[in-house]
Each structure stands twice: as structure tokens, then as C-alpha cells.
N, C-alpha and C positions, 0 to 999 in steps of 0.2 A: 518875353519869355522870361519868369523870376532865373533869377541867379541859384546858382548849387548851393544848398546850406552849408555853412562852416561848421567845420569837426567839432562837437561838442568836447568839454575836456574829459578826461578819464580819469579815474578815481583811483590811487594807487596803496592805499589802504584797504586792504579790503578782509570784508567781514567773513567767518569761519562758513555765513548759512550759502555761501555761493562756492562753496566745494565740495560739494557731493551733493546727491540727490538719495532715495528713500532707498537705491539698492545698497546702500554702505560704500559704496566702492568711494575711494579718493586717491587721484592719479597724482594730483600737483597743487603746484602756487601760480595762480595766472598772471600775467604783466599786467595787464589793464583790465579795470572793471568799464564799461558802458552801461547806463540806462537812462535809453534814449527816452524822448517825450512824440516823437512824432514821425511821420515815415521820411521826412526828410533827413532828421538825423540818421535815424538808420544806414539810408543811401549814402550820406559821408561818410558813414565809420567804412561799411563797406568797400567803398569806393577808395578809402586810403589802405585798409587790411589790403583790396584786391592789389596794389598798383606796389605794395611792399612784402605779396608773399606771408602776410600773418597769417597762422589757424585761430579761427574764428570758433569758440566755444556759443553756442546760441542756448539760452537756460529762459524756460517758462516759469513753471510753481515748484520744480524741483522733485512731483512726487512720481516720478517713472523709477521703476526698476531693473532699468538697463543699463545705467550708467549713461543714457546720451546727453543728460545735463551737465557731466563730469570734467573739467577741466585738467589740461596736463600741467605741468610749469611753462612759463611766458605765454600761455596761450590770451588772446584777447575774449573777453567774456563780453556778450551782449547780452542782456534779461532785460527782456520786456516788462517788467512788472508795472512800471508807471506809465505805459501805453494802456490802462483800462478803459477807457472810455466807454461807454453806451451812445452812440453817437445819434443813432435815428430807430425810430419804432414806427412802420409803417401798420395802425392800428387795423385799419381796411382790410391787408391783404396778407397780415398776417406776418411780416418781415421785418427782421432787427439787423441794422449795422452793428458793428462792434469792433473797437480795438481788439489786438489777440492776445493783450495781456489782463483783459478782463476775467475774472474768474468764471468758473462755472454756477458758482452759486450767484454772483450778482447777474448774470443773465438770466438765470432761471427764475430770481424773482423780480424783475424788468419785465420780463414778459408776462409773469405772473398781475402786477401791476397793471399790464393794458389791456390783461383779459384774454390772454393767451398762453401758450405753455412751449414751454424749451424740453424737448424725451431724454436728451442724452442726460444720464446722471450714473454717478457712483461715491462708493462714500467719501474721497479725498474732494470731495466741489467744495468747499472752501477756501483751498488751497491751490488748486489745480488751476491752470488758464485757459482757455477756448482756443489759443493757439498751437497750443502743446496736444490738445484734445487730438485738433485738426491735422497737425504734424504726424501723431501716432495712429490716427484712424481709431480714437479709443471706442470703445463699443459700449459696456455698463452693463445693466440690471434689464432693461428695457428694449435689449435689441429686438428682442423677438416678436416684438412690435412695431419698432419704429425705426429701427436699421442703424448701423454705426452712426456718427460723426458724418461722415463721408455724404451718405442720408439728407442731413441735416445743412449742410452749406451750401448754397446753393450757387454763391460765387465770392473770389477773394483775391486781395493786395498783395503779393509778395515782392522782394525786393533781392536781384540776381546777384551771383558772388561778386559782378563789378559794380553794384548801385545806380543797375538800372531799376526802377520800378516798373513792375508787370501790376497792371490794371485788370482785372479780368472778374470785376464784380457784379457778373449779370445778377438779375433778380426773379429772373425767366425760369420757372420750369423745366419747356422745351427748348433748345436751344441747338440746331442743327448747323450752324454756320462755323465748319471744320473741327480740328480738336476741340475736345474741351479741356483749357488747361490747367483746373483746377486743381483737375487727378494727377499733373505733378508733383503736386505739394502735399495735397492729400495724404499722411501714410509714407511721405519722404524723411522724417525723421529731422530735417532741416538741412539736407546733405545736398540740394538743388537751389535755395533759399529760405528767405526767413520770410514766413508770413506774419504779416503787417493788420491787417483788416480783413474782416469775414463780413459777409453778408446770408444770415441764417436765418430756414428756414422754420416757422415756430408753426405747432397743430395748436387744434382747439382744444379747451379744457377739457380733462376727460371725466366721464362717469365717476360716481364715486365707487372704488375699489372695494370689493368683496378679497378677505385675504385667507388662506388656510395655512398649516401645518402639518403635514403627512409626513407617515412613514411607510417605508418600502419592501419590499425584502430581498432585491436587486437591482443593479442598475438596468436590468432588460425591464423589467416592471416601472423603472422610472422614464424608459422610453416610453414605452405602451400607454402610461398614464399622460405624459403627453399629449402622444397622439391622438388618444381620444378625447380628450379636454380639445384641442384644434377643431374636432370636427362635432365638437357635443354643440347645440342649438342654443344660444342666448351666451356661449360663453364667452369674452371676447379677452383671452388671456393677454397679457403685460409683462407679469412676472414668472420666471418658473426658474428658481434656484434653488439647486442641488447642494447636499452637505452629508459628507459619510459621516458615520457613528461616530468617527475616532475624531472628526474636529468637530464635532458637539458637542463630546464630552471634554474634548480637550479648552473648548469658548468657555464651559461651565467653570470648569478647573480655574485659568489663567484670567477667565474674565472675568468670572460672574452674574454668566449669564445661565437663568434656568432652562431647562428644555421645557415646554411647554407639553409632552408629552411622559408617559408615564412609561418604564420599561427601557431597553435596550435595544436597537434596533440597528441593522448595516447602514441604511441611507436613509435622510430626511431631505426633504422639499420644502421650501417657500412660495406660495404661488399665488397672486392679485392675480384676476378678472375682472374690466368696469363693466359694469353689470348695470344696464337703467331698468328706470322702473319697470317695463313691463316685462324684462327679462327676471327681475329681482329672484333671488337664490336659486338661479340655475348655475353657481359652479357648485352650492353643497348639493344639488342634485346629482350631478356628475360624480364628485366625489363617494355620493351613495352608491351609485353604482362600482366604481369602483372598487368600493371595500366588499362589498357583495362577491364581485368578481375575482377578489384576491389580489388584485393589482395593488393595493394599499392595506397596511394592518392597521395602522392608528391615524385618527384622523384629529383634528380641531379645529374649529371654525371661531376667525375672531368675531366676540359680539362687542368691537367698542377698538377706537382709537385706539387706547393702551394696549389691548391685544395684537394687535398690528405689528403697535411700536416695539414690542417686547420679541416678536417672531423678527424683526429688523435686527434687532441689538445684537442677537445671535451672528445672525449672517453679520451683522458688521463688526464683529470681535477680532477681526486681521489685525488693528496695531496691537493690541494686546497680545496676540498669538505671536507674533514679529518680534516682539520683546523677549517674552518669555522662552522662544525658542532658539533663540541667533546665537552662532551666526544660521543662516538659514538658507536652502537656495527654494525658489520661488518660479513656477512654472505656470506658463501662460498657452497653453496647448490647445489646437482644433484637432479633431477626427469628426467624421460620420458619424450618426449614433449606431448605428452596426458595427461600427468598431470601438467603442469605448468600452464595453464592456469589458472584453480581452485583453484590451490597451490598460483598464484598470488593475486587472488581473494580475498582468504577468508585470507590471512595474511595481505592484503593492508586492508579489511576494520574491524579487529582485532584491529590491530595499530594504524589506524587513531582513532577506538572508545576509545581506552583504552590510547592513548598517542596522543593527536589531535596537540598540540603544537610543534611536533616533524617532522624532515620531515623524509621519507622514500622511498629513492630514488630504484629502481628496474636495476637492469643493469647485462650482463653476454655472454655467450659463449655457443646460443641455439645449436651450431650443434656437439657439446659435453656435452649436455643435463646439463650446469655448468650455472646455476643463483645466481646474486649477490644481497645483500640487503644491505644497509650503510641507517643506521636506529640513528638519534640525532638529536639536542642535549637531552641525558637524566641525570637525576639525577646518580649518580654513585650506591645508592642504590637501584637502580629499573634496573641497568643491566643484572642481572642473570634472573630477570622475562621478560623481556623483552627477553631474547636467548630462555626461558621457552616454551614461546607466539608462538615462529615460530619456534622452532625445532618440535613440537605436532603435527605442520601437516603434518611430513613428515613422520610418523609414517604408516606402512602398506602402504607405495607407491612406492616400488621398490627404493626408493629413497637414498640419505648420506648427512650424515650436514659437511663433508667437501668433496670438487669436488677436489682442492687445493693447500690448505693451511696448511693442517695436524690438526689434532687434540691439541697438545702439552698440556697445563694446561686447557685453556678456554675452549675447546668445550668437555674438559674428561669426566663430568657428564652426558652429553648428546649421547656418544657414542653405549650405548644399543638402542637408540629410534633408528637406523639404523643397526646394526650388532647383529648378532643372539646371545644365549647364548654359541651355541656350536662353534661359530668365536673366542669370546674373552675369551674363556676356552686354545682354541688352542694358542691363540697368545701370554696368559699368560706362556704357555709352553715352548712357543719357548725362549721366555724374561727370565725364571727360566734356561735354559738349556744352554744360550749363555753368560746371564750375573748374578750367581748364588749371587751375593754380591748383589746386584741392584743398581752398581753404576754409569751407563751410563744413563746420564737423567731421573732420579729418578722422580716418579710423573710425567709425561710427557705420556698420551697415555690412561696408565692402572697405577691403584695404586700398 
């Protein structure tokens, strides 16, 4: 039996980049920073913190929008950026073993070099880490075809609050030998353990994507278009990203992105379909039918990679919008399709009436029920009231206050809006069982 690893040396002179995430929240200055290189070092750190009852803030790439990685005064920060190795790729079966600090982009590129494809994707790919992606069950732009991060994780390794290393690094798609422990940690936001290693399921390289950018008269038309495209022969949807007309106008103004369509429309959608040679043109034929039926008002079909890239540049204008409209409140809601149009109408009317000088930009991933809202600029003292106004519209509608960004600190006061008292009680009991001294990401998700 090997001896436990020694506690690595802590950093005391802590750079400002470890004090905040993309939410803009700042809470304080931590007492110590650890950047471990191995699971043994993570275990030693947590064993020490458990014995001393020291609060631990766990950090990945700090691209979160819920404040989950932001430390308070005196916290011990465990940042996983040095645990970034792509350890092994099984090219026969399409399985990758990777440390949790590897960036999403590094995982994607390693998979591609091996002739495989890792489908989880979003704009922060160069900075976010796959451990954090799993801890928040991140989604992104291709959930409609491949599912969330949960669907790409076959197994994982995690370190519990007392330093115990729990290895559940299965490589099997089917395993019914008791509870699947990986699902305790995927989506737990670091409150039950630190994910240190993952075994990822890779996908075959997709066929060439056909892309289009279309305009629709209303949200109901978008939902009907999505249904029709999912049913259309030869169309293999991988992307269905919608944007309000206000979003496109703001992206044009603040990010210098031009809209591919002339005129102003209430809604736009970026569509991609993985088209095989025998069904080539299927997306274009389906969109022609949508034009004839009035589902869409106009459409541009990509004729080149440059066209497709221009479509995506418009959708990926989020950093420029965040900078141009700050302070913003950023929402990540989920709703059944049938509820979305009413939700948008109610929220838009209420926000325009109460905050007429702010922009209210809707966008998201309709195929996986995810609608985002970026609202700003707002006075700092109004931020909580803005959140309460939007989240109140989710009550009783089978929705969620967070479809992919997690709860962290920022959304915690509203968790009960879309999770029942019984669910919250079970979450608290799990936390108490696995982290009885409440050292792991304390104050996140639940008090």
C-alpha cells in the first residue's frame, strides 16, 4: 500500500484572476491557493481541509455565470488547471481518459486527431475545463443531437470531502450493478466532491454540415419549424440556435456582426444538419417547404464555410454584448416548447415596463428547451429584483431556473421556484452524508 501524498505547498500571493468568474461576482480574498497536479495531491489537500474544517472553493476554467467558483475571504481555493493531461484514447472503441483540468478545446482536438469527435461544445471551449463542464452538466449548442455533458461521461474519479478517492472510471455503456455513482457528481457543482478524472464517450466524425440562417414571425413558428425539421426525411439536426430580433440588432451594433438577411424580423434561427451524400440538399428542401407554408419569412443557406462562420459569429457575439450592456443579468431557463412563447411575451412585457432603458435579449437552444435572456445595463441595486421578476414566471410551468449554467450563489435564492421541497430535502441529506463538515463549495446551490 502506498503512503498518502504529502500536502503540497500553498500559494499565498494570489493573482486576481482567481478571485472572480465570468459572472463578475467578487466575494473576497482566499487564504490559500492550491493548484494540484495529481489526484493524490487533491486528496491530501481535502484531507487537511476536512480535519481543520476549512472552507474549500473549487475552480475550473472560471467561465461560469452563477458565481460558483468565486471564493470568500479566507477560503482555500483548489484550482485544477494543472491537471490537464489527455491520458489515453482508445481509438478502437472511441473512449478518452482525461484529467478534469483539460480544456474542452483540448479534448475536442485530441479526439479529432484520433479520428473521433467530442460533441459537447460552446463558445468558452478554449477556457472552460471538462471537470467543470461535468460538475455543472453543461449543455451547449449540439444537445439536440448528442445530449448534455452527462451523456458523454462514461465514468469518473472524484475526491470526497475527507480525502477519500472514489474511482468509478467505468468504460461500459451498460452497467446495472447498483447505483451509478457518477451521477452523484455530474451536476453537483462541486458540493459533493471534486471531479479529478473523466472517461469520455467519443462519437464518429459527423457528416459535412449543411447550414442555414432563417427568420420566423413568432416563437410558435420556430417550435413548429423545429418539429417539422426533426421529422423531415434526410435532415439530421445538430444545431437549432434561436435569437430574437433585438439580439441580432444588438450584435450588429456592439460586435459589428452583420445579419445575413435583409429586413428586420422578430426571430432568427441558425440551423445545421449533418447531411450524408445520399440525402444532400435535404435541409434546403425542408426550408423551401417552410417558406411556402409561412413557417419562416426568409432564409439564407450557406454556400461555403465562410458563410457558416459568419452565421456563427453572429450567434457567438455574447462577450461583446456582455461588455456593452454591463451590468447585465443573465438567465438560463428551461421550459417545455408549448410554454416558451407565453414565457417570452410575459417576461418581455414586464421587463420593458419596469426597465425601459435596458436591452432584453432572448436567445437559446430550442431543441433542448433552453432559453437564455441577457438583460442590461441595470443598476447594481436592481439586479436581485430583475432576477425575481423573471424567475417568478417559471413557477408551475414544469421549467427550471438553470438549464446548463448551474445554481452557484447567484441563483440559489430561487431554486425553490422550480424544485420541490421534497427534492431540496433529498439534496440536503446527500450533502450532509458526503460532506458532513460542509467544506466543499459551501453556500453554493443550498444553504
